[in-house]
N, C-alpha and C positions, 0 to 999 in steps of 0.2 A: 339223313335226318338225325336229330338228337334222340337218344333213347328216353323212355319214360322216366327212368331213374335219374338221368341227368337233369331233366326238366323239373322233376320234383325237388331236387337239391337247389335248383336255381330260383324257382318261382314259389315254392310252397314251404319256405323256411318256418312260417308261422305254425306249421303242423308238427314241427320238431321240438321236443322238450327243451326249453332254454337252460335247463339244469344239466344237460349232458354235454360231453365233449363233442358229440356229433352235431349238436345244435350250434356250438361255437364255430365249428369248421364250416358249416353251411352258411353262416352269416357273413363270413369274411369275403367270399366271392361276391355275395349280394351287395355288401357295402362297397366293394370296389366298383361294381357295376353302377351303383347309384352315383358314385363320384365321377366315373367316366361319363355317365349320361349327362350330368350337370355340366361338366367341362365341354362335352360335345355341343350341348345346347348353347353355351356361351360363345364358343368358337364360331358355330354356324351363324348365329345372330350377328356377331361382330362382322363376319365376312359380308353379309348382306348389307348392313348399314354402311360399311366402309366403301362398298362398291356403288352406293347410291349416287346418282348424278341427276342433272336437270334436263336430260334429253327426253324428248317425247315426240312421237309422230313420225319418226324416220322409218318405221316399219309400215307406215301408211294406215294399216288396220287399227293401230292403237290410237291414232288421231281420231278415227271414227268412233271408237269406244268412248273416248273422253267427250267428244261432241254430243254423242247420244246421251251420255250421263248428264251433261249440262242441260240438254233439252228436257229430260225428265225432272231434274232438280229445279229448273226454273218454271215448271208448270206448262211447258209447251207440248208435252206428250212425246210419244216415241215416234218422232218424225225427223226428217232430214232438214234441220233448221238452217243449213247452209244454202239450200236450194232457193232460187228466186221464186218458185211456186211453192206455196205452203201445203203441208199435209201429205207429202210423199213418204210412204212407209219404207223403211229399210228392211231388207230381207235377212239381215243378221238377227239371230235369236237374241232376246232381250235380257237374258240372265245376268251377264257380266255388266252391261251398262246400268242395269237396275241396282246392282250392288254398289257400283261406283257412285251412283247418284246420291246414295245415302251419305257418303263422305263428302261429295261435292256440296251438299246442303250445309254441312258443318263449316266448310271453308270454300265459299264460291269465288274466291279471288284467284283466277287462273292467270299466269302459271305458278303463282305463289302456293297453290294447293297441291302441286305435283307430288311433294313428299308424302302427303296424306293419301293421295290416290295410289301411289306406288306401294304404300304400306299394306294395302289390301293383298297384293301378290306376295309380299315378303312375309306377312303373317300367315298366309295360306301355306307357304313352304315350310314354315316352322311346324305347323300342325300336320303337314304331310309327313315330316320326319317323325313326329311323335306317334302318329297312327301306323306308320311303316314299322317302327320298332315293336309296338304292341302286337301288330298283326303277325309278324314273323316269329315272335316269341310265343304267342298263345295259339294261333291257328296253325301255323306251319311247324311249331314246336322246335324251333332252332335254338341252339345255345344263345344265351343272352348276348354274348360278345359278338356273335355273327349277326344277330338281329340288329344290334346297335351299329355294327359296321355297315350293313346295307342301308340303314337309315342315313348315316352320315355321308356315305358315298353318293347316295341319291341327292340329298339336299345340297351338297357341295358341287354337284355337276355344274361346270361353268356355264353351260348353255341355259340352265334353269336360273342360275344367279343373274345372268345377263338379262333374261326376260323379266325378272322381278325388279331389278334395280335400274335398268336402262331403257325400259319400255313400259307401256301400260297395256300389255297384251293379256289375253284371257287364259293363257296356257296353265299358269300356276293355280288359278282358281278351279279350272277344269280338273286338274290333277287332284286337288283336294276333294272335290265332290265325287270323283271317280273312286278315290280311296275310301271315302265314307260309304259309298254304295257297296264296295267290296266287304267292308267290315260289318255293316248292318245286315247284308245278305247272309253272311256266315253266321251271324247271331240268330237270324231267323231259323236257319237250318238247325242250330244247336237247340233252340227252343222247341222245335218240331211241333207236337200237338198240344203243348201247354197253353195256358191262357195268355202268355206273353207273345206267342207266335204272330198273332194278328197285328200287334203293335209294331213288331219288327217288319212285318210285311208292308205296313203302311209307311214306315220310315224308309224302307228300301225303295218303295215307289216314289216317295218324295225326293230322295237323294238322286236316284236315276233320272227322274224327270227334270230336276234342276240341272243336272249334268248335261242333259239334252238341250236345255234352254241356254246353256253357256256355249255349247258347240254341238251342231246337229249330228255329227258323227256318232254321238252317244245313243242314237236310235238303236244301234247294235247292242249297246249296253242294256237297254230296256228289254230287248228280245232275249238277251243272255240270261237275265234274272229269271224270266218266265221259264225258259228251258231248264234252268238249274233247279228250280222248284219242282218241275215235273220229273226231272231225273231223280230227285230225292223223294219223290212220291208225296210231296207236300201240296196236295191238290187244293186244299182250302187256302193256303198261303198264295198259291199261284192265282187263284180267282180274285182274292182280295187285292193282290198286287196289280193284276191286269185292270181291274176297275179303277183303282186309285191312280195308276199311271195314266190312264185315259183321261181322268178328270183333271189331273195336274198339267199334262202336256197337250191334251187335245185342244183346248181353247186357243192356244197360240197357233196351232196348225190350221184350225178353221179360220182364225182371224187373218192370217197371211193369205190364205186362199181367197178370201172375200176382198181383201184390200191390196192384192198384188198390184204394184204400180202399172198403170196403163201404158200402152205403147208410146203415147205422147210424153208421159212422165219419164219413161225409160230413155226416150230420145233426148229429153232436156238434161237429166242428171248424168247419164252415162255411167260406165263402170260397173263393177260386180255388186255394188250396194243395192242395185235395183234389178239385177238379173236373176230370175228364178233359177233354182238349182237344176231344174230339168234342162234348161238351156246351157248352163255352165258345164253340165256333165258331158255333153257331146263336143265341147270345145277342146282343142289340143292343150290349151292352158286355161284353166278355169278363170273366168272373169275378163278374158282378153279376146274379144271378137276377131282381132287382127291375126290371131294365131291359127285361125281356120277351124274346121270341124272334122270329126271322124264319123264313120258308120259303125255298126255293130261288129263288122269284120276287123276293126282296129282295136277292139277291146283286149284280145289276147296279148297283143304287143304292149299295150299300156300296162296290163297286169304284170307282164314279164319285166318291163322296165322299172316299175315301182317296187316290185319284189327284189329285184337286183339292187335297187337303190337302198332299200332297208338293210339287206344283208351286207352289201359291199360298201356302204358309207355310214348309215345311221347307227349301226351297232357299235362301231369304233368311235363314232362321234359322241355317243352316250357314255361308253365305258372308259375311253381314254381320249378325252377331248383335246388335250394339249398336243398329244402326238398326232391326232388327226389334223389339227390346224397347222401343225408344222409341215405336214405333207400336202395339205390342200387348203390354201388360204381362202376363207369364205368370201372375203370382199373381192379378191381378184377373180374368183370363180364367178361371182355374181356379175361382175363387169363383163367378163367374157361371154357369159350366157345371154346377157342383155344384147350384146352385139350380134349374137347368133340367133336371136329370136326365141330363146328358151326351148330349143328343139330337144334338149335333155337337161337334167338337173345337176350334172357333174360326173366326173370320172370316179370309178370305184377304186378301192384299195384292197390289195390281196390279203393283208392281215385282218381286215374287217371280216372277210369271209371266214378266216380261221377262227376268230372270236365267235362268229355266228354259229359255227359247227358245234362248239362247246355249249352255246346257248340252246340250240335245238336238242342236243343230247340231254341237257338239263331239263328242258320242258318235257321230253318223253319220259325221263326218269321220275320226275315229280308226278306226272299224270298216271304212270303205272303204279306208283306207291299209293296215291290218293287223288282222285279227280275232284279238285275244288272248283269254286266258282270261276277263278281266273283262268283255269284251263279251258273254260268255255267262252268267257267274255273276250279274252285277248285275241284268239283266232278270229272271232266274229268281227271285232273292231278292225283288225288288220285286213280282213276281207273287204271292208268298206274302203279303207285307206288305199289299197292297191288298185281299186277301181276308179278312184278320184283323180282327175287330171291336174295334179299339183305336186310340188315337192313334198316328200313324205315325212321329213325329219320332225317338223313341229307337231305332226299328228301322232307320231309314236313316242315323242319325248315324254308326255305325261305317264307313260307306262315304264319309265326308266327304272323304278325300283324292282319291277319284275324282270326286266332285262338283266339287271345285276344279279338277282336271285337265280334265275335259270342258268346264267353263265357260271356262277359259283357251284351250283349243283352239278352242272355238266363237268366241271373240273374234278369234283369229288367222285362222280360216277366213273369217270375215265380212270382216275387213280385207283379206285376200288377194283375195276375190271382188270387193270394191269397187275395189281397186288394179288388178286385171287389166282391169276394165271401163274404167277411166280411161286406163291406159297401154297398152291393147291387149296385155297380157301381157308387156310388155318389162321389168318390174322385179320383184324378189323382195321378199317381206315378211320383215322381221326380227322380233326378239323384244321390241322396245321397248314395244309396247302391253301385252304379257303381263307384262313387268317392272313397268310402271306399275300394272297391276291388282293384282299381288301386293303391291306396296308399300302401296297403299291398303288392301287386305284385312288385311295384317299390322298396319298402323298402327291400324286400327279395333279389331282384336282386342286389341292392347296397351292401347289406351285403356280398353276394357271391363274387362280384367283388373286394370290398375293402379287403376282406380276402385273395384273390389271390394276390393282390398288396403287401400286407404286407408279405406274404410268399415269393414272388419273391425278395423282398429286405432284407430278413433275411440273415444275414451273416453266419449263421450255415448251413452247407451243409445238415444236417439231416432234417432241416425244409423245404428244397427246394421242390417245387411241383414235383411229380413223373415225369411229362412230361419233365421238365427241367433237372432233374437228369439223365434221360435216354439219353437225347441228349448229355450231358457231357460225358457219357460213350461211346456213338457213336464216339465222337471226339477222344477219346483215342484209339478206335479201328482203326480209319482212320490213326492215327499217327503210329500205329504198322504196319498196312498194307503197308504204305510207306516204312518202314524199311525192310520188308521181301520180298516184291514183286518187280519184275522188271516192268518197264513201259509197256513192251510188253506182260506181263501176262494178260490173260483174267480171269475175276472173275465171278462166278455164285453166285447170291445173292437173298435173299428175298426182298431186296430193291436196285435193280440195278441202278436206276437213281441217288439215293443219293450217292452211292459209286463212280459213275462217276463224279458227281459234285465236290466232295471233293478230289478225288485222280487222276482223269483223265483217269483211267483204262477203257478199253472196258469191258462191262458187259452184262450178259444175266440173265433172270429170273430163279429162282429156283422153277420150277414146272415140273411135269411129269418126275422125274429123271430116272425112269426105261426106259421110251421110249426114252429119250434124251441122255442117257449115251454115246453112240457112237458118237453123234453129239458133245458132250462136248470134246471128245478126238480129234475130227477133227478140232475144231475151232482154237486153242486148249484152254480149260479151265485148269487153274492151281490151283486156290484157290477157296474155298467155304466160303462165308461170310453170317452168320445168323445175321439178324438185324431187329427185330420186337419189338414193344413197350411192348408186353407181352412175357414172357418166353415160348419158344417152346422146348419140351423135345428132347434130343439128339437121333437121329436114331442109331440103332445098328451098322450100317456099319461105322459110324464115328470112332469107336474103331480101325478100320483097318488102319486109317490114322493118321497123326501127327497133333495134335491141336497146332497151333502156338500161339493162344491168346484166352483167355476166360475172360470175365469181372468178376469182383469180387463183384458186387452188387446184384447178383442173377438174372439178366436179361438174362443171357446165351448168350450175344452177343459173337460171336466167329469167329475165322478164322481157317479153316481146309486146310492143305496142301495136295492136292490130288496126289502130285508127278508129275513126268515127264509124260505128256499125252501119249507119244509114247510107254512107257514101262508099262503103267497101264494095269492090267488084264482086260479081258472082262467080268467083273462082272456086274450083274444087280443090280442097286442101289434100295433098297426098299424105298417106299414112306415114308415120315416122319410120325410118330405116332401122 
């Protein structure tokens, strides 16, 4: 950590007499940092806007977010407006769709309003960068150059840029409110027993509760704030926080319990949008009944697999994204996992474990020096993540700034340990190695982002990124669906929200086909649309029906005409392979 003297020179130049030589010396590095900060802000903002594209819904979840925002903006309430039966409550928390709906009201013309909807996540990442810089400078007392480097390395992480510019996912907004919770909670601790403490306790409750309403995993964040206040012996703040958090987040929890979709509604809509978390928790893959279920005896294996995934994949994917993707192509992995039934989430990489070792050393070093809020919150959140039956990467990604921080502190602690053994403790370790690591990390992130920008602007369709090429194929499918289907036809799809957004058709999810075959006849469903970013093999039963459309790029996007629902045989549709 930076010494108190170093930080005084960096942050408190106003206390140094402007008439002395010392004051002039102190201002020069501060002025340089201001210039570097402005340049960094301009570069980061430019990268996000240059990577902005018109793709939406290929993650499937982001199509739901936009559809729910549209429902709120158009006065239809927080319901699944795609479903033939009205009034079905989605079990996604409403925080992110509610925020999107404010912008949807400004410009209700979809997909023309996509740039505005995506600007929510892009601006969230800009504020994440600013908060990250101020937090590591003031709370962690790092040198300004290191704090700025962590902020830039975090915001330029290609995975975060991708989520902000090529999807309408909730991750970036979740990250912002997670960071706001961290900052406000530390402010409350600093205020301690002063009159401002209760205000910060209320703000902490508001930020943590909204984070929970963006993504339910933040239930661990709420608990962490409470335990941190107890650890700091801030009993009054802990009580105020608990009451406020219950008032802020409790109504949604009660509302979902009362309005949980009925078995009939779950059967009609299908998919994880209507499946309670309690059911998803015991599935091998959350939201996929076909994946099967486990018992309590299977939890240790799940925890082991998810922990291995974080250490052996996610750490390298956050710190050195380009190198990770050079070794493990995410699209090819997703295609392979789809064919294997998602029995695991991908192979590990040895150097990711090596990076994770330094990160763990850094976490221990930081905790031994001073146990702050994040040393409580992050382990608690990761504890929830490793228990959940889904790929871990997107859940740990919003903690990227702390992964970077702990990795850097781990490097410095290791360097200090080696130096002390060589010099018998007679020399101090500077920040040179940390600066070098940050430069390498930022350079690699810039390389990845610039490469993506070049590919996006390439006029050759062959060189277009797979993500954008697949979306172009999806648009062709929507055009064909408009030609063959009547507006009254109900569609069953792997991506029901996206089909509704682009065509206006009522849709249901393509899950549990055997169980729901009779329900599809009753609704009635006419067409089946397969629309996933990775190719899914065609089930045998598709040969019994007419294929209206199939994409020519190998993605197997397709439209199947199931015929007149009333005259369809009572066949049992086998689950997709």
